[in-house]
C-alpha positions as a Python dict, from the first residue, in 0.01 Angstrom:
ca = {
    (1, 'X'): (0, 0, 0),
    (2, 'X'): (142, 334, -101),
    (3, 'X'): (77, 628, 131),
    (4, 'X'): (123, 986, 24),
    (5, 'X'): (211, 1236, 291),
    (6, 'X'): (-89, 1467, 229),
    (7, 'X'): (-341, 1186, 273),
    (8, 'X'): (-253, 1096, 632),
    (9, 'X'): (-398, 1240, 951),
    (10, 'X'): (-232, 1503, 1173),
    (11, 'X'): (-104, 1244, 1419),
    (12, 'X'): (85, 957, 1265),
    (13, 'X'): (107, 609, 1413),
    (14, 'X'): (388, 355, 1386),
    (15, 'X'): (189, 193, 1103),
    (16, 'X'): (196, 526, 914),
    (17, 'X'): (571, 556, 974),
    (18, 'X'): (613, 203, 835),
    (19, 'X'): (434, 300, 516),
    (20, 'X'): (601, 640, 473),
    (21, 'X'): (957, 508, 515),
    (22, 'X'): (898, 154, 378),
    (23, 'X'): (1028, -9, 694),
    (24, 'X'): (905, -293, 912),
    (25, 'X'): (707, -276, 1233),
    (26, 'X'): (1005, -324, 1467),
    (27, 'X'): (1211, -60, 1286),
    (28, 'X'): (919, 187, 1301),
    (29, 'X'): (884, 139, 1678),
    (30, 'X'): (1261, 167, 1727),
    (31, 'X'): (1265, 490, 1527),
    (32, 'X'): (974, 638, 1720),
    (33, 'X'): (1136, 548, 2055),
    (34, 'X'): (1480, 681, 1959),
    (35, 'X'): (1634, 998, 2100),
    (36, 'X'): (1587, 1292, 1871),
    (37, 'X'): (1270, 1160, 1708),
    (38, 'X'): (973, 1386, 1793),
    (39, 'X'): (726, 1118, 1905),
    (40, 'X'): (480, 1148, 2191),
    (41, 'X'): (290, 898, 2400),
    (42, 'X'): (-84, 919, 2453),
    (43, 'X'): (-234, 644, 2667),
    (44, 'X'): (73, 427, 2609),
    (45, 'X'): (50, 464, 2229),
    (46, 'X'): (315, 629, 2015),
    (47, 'X'): (236, 914, 1778),
    (48, 'X'): (422, 1184, 1589),
    (49, 'X'): (261, 1495, 1448),
    (50, 'X'): (286, 1551, 1077),
    (51, 'X'): (446, 1892, 1133),
    (52, 'X'): (706, 1751, 1376),
    (53, 'X'): (793, 1471, 1135),
    (54, 'X'): (834, 1724, 854),
    (55, 'X'): (1072, 1931, 1069),
    (56, 'X'): (1265, 1619, 1171),
    (57, 'X'): (1303, 1513, 807),
    (58, 'X'): (1430, 1861, 713),
    (59, 'X'): (1675, 1855, 1005),
    (60, 'X'): (1822, 1520, 901),
    (61, 'X'): (1815, 1565, 524),
    (62, 'X'): (2166, 1504, 397),
    (63, 'X'): (2276, 1357, 732),
    (64, 'X'): (2275, 1004, 862),
    (65, 'X'): (2040, 900, 1140),
    (66, 'X'): (2104, 560, 1296),
    (67, 'X'): (1902, 354, 1538),
}
């Protein structure tokens, strides 16, 4: 399933991150739990806002980010 960035909700879930970056479930959770990634927890669930993800992508464009 292909997901385009403008078709997703304001708060993205690990499943959305999987689709956007073409990564697996474990990698998506690792990314969202990593230092420097702008995720937030609501009732023990991980989310990232679309705006925060956009800023994070701009910050790391041209640089390497490792988990």
